[in-house]
C-alpha positions, 0 to 999 in steps of 0.5 A: 151234253151233245148227242152222240149221233144224228142231227141234234135238235138245236142244230137242225131246222125243218125243210119243206120236204121233211128233212133237216138243215142246219139252223142258227144258234138261238139268241139268248134273251138276257144279253138282248135285255141288257142291250135294250137297257143300254140303249134306253140309258143312252137314249135318255141322256141324248134326250136330256142333252137335246132339251138342255141345248136351247137354254144354253145362252139363256142360262149364261145370261141369267147366271151371276157367274157365267164362267162357272155356269159354262163349266157346269154345262160343259161337264154335264155334256161331257159326262153324258157323252161318256155315258152314251158312248159307254152304253152303246159300245158295251151294249149294256147300262154302265156298271157300278164304277161309272155310275158312281162317277156319274152320280158324283158329277151330278151331285157336284153340279147340283151343289154348284147350281147354288152359285150358278142358278138363281132360285127362281130357275131351279124348278120348271126351267131348263136354265137350271138344268141340274134337276132334270139332269139328276133325274136322267142320272138316277134312271141310268142307275139300272145297271147297278144291280146290287141293291145296297149300292143302288140305294146309296147312289140314289140317296146321294142324288136325293140329298143333293137335290134337296140341298139344291132346292131348299134355298128356293123355298123363300123365293116363290117356290112352294113346299108342294113344288119342292116335294113334287120334285123330290118325289119324281126322283124317288118314284121314277128311279126305283120304277126304272130299276125294278122294271129292268130287274124284272126284265132281267129275271124274265130273260134269265128264266127264258134262257134257262127254259130254252136250255132245258128244252134243248137238253130234253131235245138232245136226250130225245135225239139220243133216244131216237138214235138208240131206237134207230140203231140198236135193233139193226146192230143186233140183227147185224151181230146175229148175221155176223155170228152165223157167218163166223160159225159157218161161212158156207151155211146159207140157212139163215132165215130169209125173214132175218134178212128182210128184217135187217133190210127194214132196220137198215132203212130205219137207220138211213131214214134217221141219219137223213133226218126224215123220221116218221115220214121216211118210215111211211108213218102218218100222224094218225093213231094206230090200232094196237092189235094191228101194230102187234100183228105188223111187228110179229110178221117180221119174226116169221122165223120164230115159233110165234103165236099172235093173239091180238084180237082183245086189243082191237079198237085200242088206239096208240098215238105218239107212243106207237113207234116206241111200243113197236121198237120195244116189241122188236127188241124183245123179240130179237132177244128171244131169237138170240137167247131164248132157244124157245119151242113156243113163243106167245104174243098176246095183246088185250084191253084191260077190263078193270082199268083204263088201259091195255097190256101186251104180254110176250112169253117164251118157253126157252132157257130163261135166266136168273134175274138175281145174277144178271144185269139189265141189257142195253136194249131192255133198258133203253128201248123198253124201259126208258122209252116206254116210261116216258109214255106212262107204260110200265115194263115187267120182265119175269124169268125162271131158268129152264122155264122161260121168260115173260115180258109185259108192257102195261099202260093204265091211266095217263094222269101221271108221267112216270120216270124209268124208276116206275118200271119194275124190270128184272135185269136181262141176261148179260150180253142181251140187247 
């Protein structure tokens, strides 16, 4: 959904001089969370191996089956190494398949621990590493996002851990100790799984919000492109048509040439990414009456009466540029199509409501709204652009009697959509 012209919002970055420069594609949050979770799994397994290492010799000495004990230590080390490599290389925690292998190995080590580890070493000692090892395996299940599969794997670990601990109850290990061991597994593993899931959801929400913001930025960029280009192309069309009708006719009003040059500067500023700064606009509010007078001055070739005094003191903020562009589009429409003997541009502050209104009336040829369609200029620069600022646009016309366009801004407690605008379609072919 890329914009058709001009620098796109997600592809540009501000320079100190106000112009734009290419910017890198923003990183997505979900892959970063996956990478962090994978590193956490790898780190926990490295820490488990590091804690196991000092007890290797003691475990062999204390075991009644040192050969089998060596095999269990080797298998645990190899499986942990596989988990570490897989998490680092794939940049995410192991998925369901590897988790199933990991849990199966851990459960087998717990069962074999009945033969290799005496009852007194099965809690509180790294000689019986199987308990702590099974906890690290349980916490590594954060890569299994299907709840049913995760619960099954955790249940296997808990059952194997219980089998591993039960014989120790008669060898000085109390029930409270055994229950604490199992509860540690039952508390930390779900906490790690739920916490990782929450981070995934937050990251996905952040990515969706970023995509939506980029979508809105692209739509705004497309709107700015239409604003920057439409009025200029309408003036160019007027000049070309006059030259085509009579190439020797030099009676084109000088004001049209001045306005064409002004629109050219706006288009060049847009393509250069300079926006308001290039147009000489600051960010302070603009007086509505002054804005109406400024726009009207660009159409000195029209029989235009301007009545802005009742709007003195009405200040426009971000909507000022769009209001000015809408007025220009409407006045260009009058110039091209109305054939009016008189045009009145009136602005006022509303007395009975908190807002203002600008009315443009011409006594030209008018058109029949029931047989015409909404033109690009009226739809884009008037209706859609102003609707984003809670400004409604109404166009009424009667064939032979003229056309009246009204821009009206009342309370800003809501943000309307273009559907809120009541606009009669413009004549086919109008901007």
